[in-house]
LUMRO-197311 format. One line per field, with one value per residue (C-alpha): residue number from 1; residue in one letter; x, y, z. Coordinates in nm, 4 decimals. Example, Ala and Ser with C-alpha at 12.3 -4.5 7.8 and 13.67 -1.06 7.14 Angstrom:
<rs>
k = (1:2)
r = (A:S)
u = (1.2300:1.3670)
v = (-0.4500:-0.1060)
w = (0.7800:0.7140)
</rs>
This chain:
<rs>
k = (1:2:3:4:5:6:7:8:9:10:11:12:13:14:15:16:17:18:19:20:21:22:23:24:25:26:27:28:29:30:31:32:33:34:35:36:37:38:39:40:41:42:43:44:45:46:47:48:49:50:51:52:53:54:55:56:57:58:59:60:61:62:63:64:65:66:67:68:69:70:71:72:73:74:75:76:77:78:79:80:81:82:83:84:85:86:87:88:89:90:91:92:93:94:95:96:97:98:99:100:101:102:103:104:105:106:107:108:109:110:111:112:113:114:115:116:117:118:119:120:121:122:123:124:125:126:127:128:129:130:131:132:133:134:135:136:137:138:139:140:141:142:143:144:145:146:147:148:149:150:151:152:153:154:155:156:157:158:159:160:161:162:163:164:165:166:167:168:169:170:171:172:173:174:175:176:177:178:179:180:181:182:183:184:185:186:187:188:189:190:191:192:193:194:195:196:197:198:199:200:201:202:203:204:205:206:207:208:209:210:211:212:213:214:215:216:217:218:219:220:221:222:223:224:225:226:227:228:229:230:231:232:233:234:235:236:237:238:239:240:241:242:243:244:245:246:247:248:249:250:251:252:253:254:255:256:257:258:259:260:261:262:263:264:265:266:267:268:269:270:271:272:273:274:275:276:277:278:279:280:281:282:283:284:285:286:287:288:289:290:291:292:293:294:295:296:297:298:299:300:301:302:303:304:305:306:307:308:309:310:311:312:313:314:315:316:317:318:319:320:321:322:323:324:325:326:327)
r = (M:N:R:A:L:Y:K:S:I:I:F:F:F:C:G:F:Q:I:L:G:A:V:S:Q:N:Q:G:T:L:I:R:L:A:E:Q:A:T:V:V:G:P:Q:V:S:L:G:Q:V:A:D:V:I:G:E:N:K:A:V:V:E:K:I:R:R:V:S:L:G:K:A:A:L:A:G:K:S:L:K:I:T:L:G:Y:L:K:I:A:L:R:R:D:G:F:S:L:K:D:F:S:F:E:G:T:E:T:A:E:V:L:T:Q:S:R:D:F:F:P:S:E:L:L:P:Q:V:K:S:F:V:V:K:E:L:G:E:S:P:Q:N:V:E:V:K:F:M:G:V:E:K:K:I:T:L:P:A:G:D:V:K:T:I:F:R:P:A:L:S:G:K:Y:E:G:T:L:L:L:T:T:E:L:E:V:D:G:R:T:V:K:V:L:P:L:R:V:L:V:E:V:F:H:P:V:V:V:T:K:K:M:V:E:K:G:E:R:F:T:N:L:N:V:G:L:S:R:K:P:T:S:L:L:R:S:G:S:I:N:E:L:G:S:V:I:G:R:T:A:A:V:P:V:I:S:G:T:I:L:R:M:T:E:I:Y:D:P:P:V:I:K:R:G:Q:V:V:Q:A:V:V:R:R:G:N:V:E:I:T:V:Q:S:K:A:I:E:D:G:K:A:G:D:K:I:R:V:E:N:T:A:T:H:K:V:L:N:G:K:V:L:D:E:K:T:V:L:M:D:Q:E:R:P)
u = (0.0000:0.1180:0.2937:0.1233:-0.2173:-0.1413:-0.0516:-0.3684:-0.5838:-0.4105:-0.4451:-0.8135:-0.9021:-0.6830:-0.8213:-1.1754:-1.1110:-0.9653:-1.2596:-1.4963:-1.3259:-1.3327:-1.7012:-1.7814:-1.6427:-1.8121:-2.0615:-1.9076:-1.9354:-1.6938:-1.7977:-1.5284:-1.6618:-1.5415:-1.4971:-1.4721:-1.3925:-1.1967:-1.0888:-0.7436:-0.4737:-0.5436:-0.7709:-0.9706:-1.1384:-1.4875:-1.4261:-1.3753:-1.5926:-1.9252:-1.8870:-2.1986:-2.2380:-2.4617:-2.2128:-2.1991:-1.8918:-1.6962:-1.8194:-1.7005:-1.3605:-1.3243:-1.4291:-1.1434:-0.8713:-0.6101:-0.5238:-0.2464:-0.2094:-0.4533:-0.3440:-0.2824:-0.5891:-0.7448:-0.5485:-0.6510:-0.4933:-0.5966:-0.6648:-0.6989:-0.8993:-0.5725:-0.4220:-0.7375:-0.7004:-0.3356:-0.4478:-0.7029:-0.4444:-0.1995:-0.4574:-0.5032:-0.8157:-0.8552:-0.9768:-1.1802:-1.4184:-1.5107:-1.6809:-1.5918:-1.7902:-1.7568:-1.4762:-1.1159:-0.9781:-1.1183:-1.0203:-0.9971:-1.0121:-0.8982:-1.1459:-1.3417:-1.6211:-1.7229:-2.0456:-2.2610:-2.5154:-2.7750:-2.7937:-2.9804:-3.2611:-3.5237:-3.4494:-3.4569:-3.7973:-3.9388:-3.8187:-3.9613:-4.2948:-4.3332:-4.2529:-4.4947:-4.7741:-4.8264:-4.8851:-4.5609:-4.7088:-4.7531:-4.3890:-4.0825:-3.7287:-3.4156:-3.0559:-2.9089:-2.5539:-2.2712:-2.2592:-1.9253:-1.8115:-1.7150:-1.5275:-1.6780:-1.5675:-1.7083:-2.0223:-2.3938:-2.4736:-2.7698:-2.8860:-3.0257:-3.1772:-3.1755:-3.4868:-3.4527:-3.3675:-3.6293:-3.9028:-4.0058:-3.9837:-4.0808:-3.8659:-3.4871:-3.3948:-3.0705:-3.0818:-2.8169:-2.7740:-2.5552:-2.4114:-2.3645:-2.1612:-2.2345:-2.4015:-2.1299:-2.1448:-1.8689:-1.9712:-2.2101:-2.3208:-2.5079:-2.7553:-2.9053:-3.2305:-3.5284:-3.8681:-4.1774:-4.5272:-4.7811:-5.1553:-5.4390:-5.5554:-5.7767:-5.5705:-5.6801:-5.6139:-5.6296:-5.6983:-6.0302:-6.1765:-6.3551:-6.7181:-6.6491:-6.7939:-6.5619:-6.6141:-6.4289:-6.2816:-6.0938:-6.0153:-5.8998:-5.7210:-5.3416:-5.0914:-4.8704:-4.5995:-4.6865:-4.4126:-4.6154:-4.9556:-5.1131:-5.3267:-5.6887:-5.6122:-5.9089:-5.8759:-6.2241:-6.3574:-6.7121:-6.6296:-6.5425:-6.7421:-7.0409:-6.9152:-6.7635:-6.4260:-6.4032:-6.0894:-5.9034:-5.7044:-5.4139:-5.3511:-5.1802:-5.3083:-5.3774:-5.7260:-5.8178:-6.1578:-6.0653:-6.0578:-6.4109:-6.7102:-6.9301:-7.2551:-7.4555:-7.7617:-7.9349:-7.9155:-7.9635:-8.3302:-8.4549:-8.7397:-8.6288:-8.7547:-8.5727:-8.5749:-8.5229:-8.4776:-8.5166:-8.5050:-8.7877:-8.9600:-8.9002:-9.0287:-9.0298:-9.0640:-9.0679:-8.7634:-8.5587:-8.1894:-7.9754:-7.6699:-7.5677:-7.4630:-7.3567:-7.4445:-7.2723:-7.2156:-7.3275:-7.5568:-7.7901:-8.1659:-8.4480:-8.7824:-9.0358:-9.2889:-9.0742:-8.7771:-8.5446:-8.2048:-8.0261:-7.7501:-7.8066:-7.6433:-7.7476:-7.8851:-8.0132:-8.1548:-8.4642:-8.3677:-8.1495:-8.0940:-8.0899:-7.8428:-8.0696:-8.2733:-8.6152:-8.6115)
v = (0.0000:0.3507:0.4860:0.8253:0.6589:0.4317:0.7327:0.9110:0.6125:0.5781:0.9504:0.9373:0.6555:0.7820:1.1303:0.9884:0.8088:1.1235:1.3322:1.0657:1.0721:1.4506:1.4640:1.2400:1.5033:1.7995:1.9718:1.8326:2.0773:2.0783:2.2788:2.3179:2.3318:2.5775:2.2978:1.9197:1.6305:1.3222:0.9967:0.9824:0.8810:1.0129:1.2880:1.2402:1.5100:1.3821:1.4273:1.8027:1.8945:1.8085:1.6531:1.6889:1.5342:1.3103:1.0249:0.8450:0.6399:0.9528:1.1362:0.8498:0.8507:1.2235:1.1839:0.9356:1.1748:1.1834:1.5174:1.3784:1.2928:1.4074:1.5965:1.4111:1.3145:1.6262:1.8544:2.0264:2.1382:2.3761:2.2732:2.5460:2.5413:2.5922:2.2786:2.0844:2.1848:2.0710:1.7297:1.6998:1.7818:1.5380:1.2600:1.3414:1.5588:1.8793:2.1787:2.3089:2.0172:2.1400:2.4322:2.5322:2.6851:2.7330:2.8672:2.9277:2.7425:2.4488:2.3680:1.9873:1.8405:1.4841:1.3385:1.0134:0.8338:0.4697:0.3834:0.0713:-0.0208:-0.0945:0.2837:0.2936:0.0609:0.3375:0.4886:0.1447:0.0694:0.4077:0.3477:-0.0072:0.0970:0.3693:0.1298:-0.1334:0.1127:-0.0634:0.0692:0.0816:-0.1468:-0.4218:-0.4209:-0.5622:-0.5116:-0.6922:-0.6823:-1.0149:-1.1440:-1.0216:-0.6465:-0.4844:-0.1469:0.1040:0.4318:0.7528:1.1149:1.2987:1.4942:1.4725:1.1375:1.1125:0.8279:0.7906:0.4492:0.3091:0.1132:-0.2648:-0.4220:-0.6944:-0.4397:-0.6507:-0.5339:-0.8456:-1.1384:-1.1294:-0.8015:-0.6432:-0.2665:-0.0209:0.3077:0.6071:0.7550:1.1304:1.3221:1.6932:1.6723:1.4776:1.1090:0.9205:0.5556:0.3243:0.0559:-0.2710:-0.3768:-0.7267:-0.7156:-0.9382:-0.7726:-0.9333:-0.7957:-0.8948:-0.9431:-1.0536:-1.4113:-1.6617:-1.9091:-2.2008:-2.1532:-2.5269:-2.8613:-2.8661:-3.2068:-3.2894:-3.1782:-2.9522:-2.6029:-2.3035:-2.0534:-1.7638:-2.0233:-2.2203:-1.9617:-1.5988:-1.3362:-1.3284:-1.1216:-1.3426:-1.2582:-1.3125:-1.5768:-1.8011:-1.7452:-2.0257:-1.9895:-1.9374:-1.8036:-1.6369:-1.2878:-1.2420:-1.4221:-1.3818:-1.6220:-1.8947:-1.8566:-2.0946:-2.3218:-2.6672:-2.8225:-3.0368:-3.2113:-3.2301:-2.9039:-2.8719:-2.5699:-2.2742:-2.3569:-2.0691:-2.1635:-2.1972:-2.2464:-2.6071:-2.6857:-2.5561:-2.7784:-2.6157:-2.8223:-2.8459:-2.6235:-2.8811:-3.2547:-3.5549:-3.6507:-3.3089:-3.1545:-2.8267:-2.5658:-2.5908:-2.2504:-2.1810:-1.8190:-1.7065:-1.3292:-1.1874:-1.5260:-1.7511:-2.1088:-2.3036:-2.6828:-2.9085:-3.1385:-3.3676:-3.3194:-3.6189:-3.4986:-3.2636:-2.9086:-2.5828:-2.2373:-2.1915:-2.5658:-2.7424:-3.0378:-3.2702:-3.2543:-3.4782:-3.3463:-3.5318:-3.5378:-3.6318:-3.7896:-3.5960:-3.5210:-3.1898:-2.9800:-2.6620:-2.4142:-2.4031:-2.0572:-2.1277:-2.4102:-2.4444:-2.3218:-2.4497:-2.2396:-2.4701:-2.4515:-2.2812:-2.5934:-2.6757:-2.9734)
w = (0.0000:-0.0754:0.2387:0.2136:0.1765:0.4725:0.6910:0.5826:0.6816:1.0208:1.0838:0.9861:1.2270:1.5122:1.4666:1.4633:1.7956:1.9508:1.8377:1.9709:2.3101:2.3169:2.2264:2.5219:2.7589:2.5963:2.8235:3.1445:3.4334:3.7270:4.0320:4.3003:4.6574:4.9208:5.1755:5.1517:5.3838:5.2758:5.4370:5.2800:5.2142:4.8610:4.7311:4.4100:4.2050:4.2826:4.6564:4.6274:4.3279:4.1710:3.8259:3.6103:3.2647:3.0547:3.0046:3.3403:3.2510:3.1582:3.4692:3.6894:3.5167:3.5810:3.9452:3.9950:3.8744:4.1531:4.3122:4.5301:4.8980:5.1629:5.4715:5.7971:6.0017:6.1556:5.9231:5.6019:5.2770:5.0005:4.6426:4.3827:4.0621:3.8740:4.0287:3.9468:3.5809:3.5842:3.7128:3.4330:3.1639:3.3243:3.2807:2.9126:2.9267:2.7257:2.9266:2.6334:2.6903:3.0402:3.2047:3.5602:3.8442:4.2172:4.4308:4.3290:4.6326:4.8296:5.1867:5.2162:5.5672:5.6384:5.8814:5.8805:6.0624:6.1021:5.9242:5.9511:5.6782:5.9512:6.0043:5.6737:5.7888:5.8423:5.4988:5.3333:5.4862:5.3795:5.0229:5.0080:5.1635:4.9005:4.6154:4.7490:4.8260:5.1600:5.5118:5.7163:5.9851:5.7239:5.6121:5.7858:5.6503:5.7720:5.6541:5.5431:5.5795:5.8004:5.8493:5.7707:5.8939:5.6265:5.6552:5.5218:5.5305:5.8304:5.7499:5.6872:5.5198:5.2821:5.0610:4.7101:4.6345:4.2845:4.1747:4.2002:3.8630:3.9193:3.9875:4.2895:4.6497:4.8407:4.9573:4.9184:4.7553:4.6323:4.6602:4.5486:4.7315:4.6619:4.9809:4.9789:5.2342:5.2467:4.9064:4.7200:4.6283:4.8110:4.7794:4.5921:4.8354:4.7553:5.0255:5.0563:5.2514:5.3300:5.2855:5.4395:5.3813:5.6481:5.5902:5.8247:5.7598:5.9440:6.1476:6.3683:6.7428:6.8130:6.6467:6.4570:6.3705:6.0440:6.0678:6.3671:6.3490:6.3347:6.6195:6.7814:7.0195:6.7557:6.4836:6.4741:6.2649:6.2622:6.0601:5.8437:5.5849:5.2208:5.1948:5.4281:5.2699:5.0702:4.7614:4.8632:5.2122:5.3850:5.5343:5.6858:5.9934:5.8635:5.5815:5.8330:6.1560:6.1659:5.8901:5.9368:5.8656:5.5521:5.6848:6.0181:6.0642:6.3088:6.5294:6.3591:6.0096:5.7712:5.6519:5.2856:5.1268:5.0409:5.4157:5.4734:5.4046:5.1448:5.1377:4.8159:4.7945:4.5763:4.6522:4.4283:4.3937:4.4992:4.3011:4.1439:3.8999:3.5660:3.3945:3.0251:2.9120:2.5523:2.5186:2.7318:2.7598:3.0615:3.0839:3.4123:3.4257:3.7317:3.7245:3.9452:4.0265:3.9250:4.1214:4.4025:4.3281:4.4900:4.3603:4.0253:3.9682:3.6524:3.7258:3.5350:3.5858:3.4583:3.3345:3.5545:3.2699:2.9681:3.1579:2.9295:3.0918:3.0358:3.1966:3.3917:3.6287:3.9951:4.0804:4.4337:4.6472:4.4235:4.0758:3.7878:3.4748:3.1721:2.8826:2.6293:2.5630:2.6958:2.9398)
</rs>
C-alpha cells in the first residue's frame, strides 16, 4: 500500500477516535466546593468537586482523577482550581471540553467516621414501603448477611436508592444506594435485605376435627408474611365462623376455602324448577336433580314429565338455569 495513503488512513481513524473521546467530555461541568472532607490517604477530584455530565462512565472517570495525597488526620490542605485543571491535563483531558464553576480554592479536611449499613434501615424501609404502596405497619425489613463497617468522610450522610432491577420489592432483595456526604457522592453501596409484607388471615387456634364447626374459640385473625400465605387463604372471619371443617385441621393452620365444608344447595333426587330463558320469555318446568350441586355448579336434571335429561347451572336451592334448551 502507498505509504502516504497508509498514513492518511491511520491519521483518519486515530483522529476519529480522539474526536470521539473529546465529544464524550463535551458539556461536562466541574464545580469546586469551598470545603470538603476526605478519608485519605489520597484525594480524588470527585471528593472536592461536583462533576456533572450526561455520560456516566466519563463522569465516573473524571471523578477518579487523583489530586495527590490528603493531609494528615485532623489537618486540612488547600486545592486550587488551577491545580485541578493541571491534574485533568496530566490525565489526558482537554480543558476546552469542560466548564468550571464554584470557588477558586477548596479547603480539604482529612477526617473520617465509622459507618454501619444498619444505620440505613429506616431509609430502606421508607423506600420499600413507598414502592410497594403498603402501610408501614404491614412491612418488615431486615438486613441479610454479616454487616461490615465502612469508613466515610465525616459529614452529613444522605442516601439515594436506585430502583430494584427486578421491579419486585418483596422477599430477598438487592438494593443499590448512593451515599452522599455533604451533598457529594462518596460511595455506591449494595444492600441485601429481606422484605416481608404482612396481611391478616384466618388461622386455627387449636386442632379442629372434620365436621367440627368453626367458632371464635378455635379460629382468629393473625398477621402473616406473604411468603407463608397459601393460595386461597381467607382474610375475613365472617367467611369462616359458623361453617364446618371439611378435613381435620391442626392448630396454627392458615385456613383456605378447600378446608371448609361447602354443602350443596341442591341434593340428588330433589325436586327443582328448571328454567329456560329465551329473550324476554321464561319457561319453568318441574324437574328432578340427578346430582348434588352448589351455587354456580353445573348439574344434570331430569324433566319429571318427559324424563329428558339436560344440563343446567345451579342458581339457588330451588332453581337451575338450563343450557338454552327446553327440558
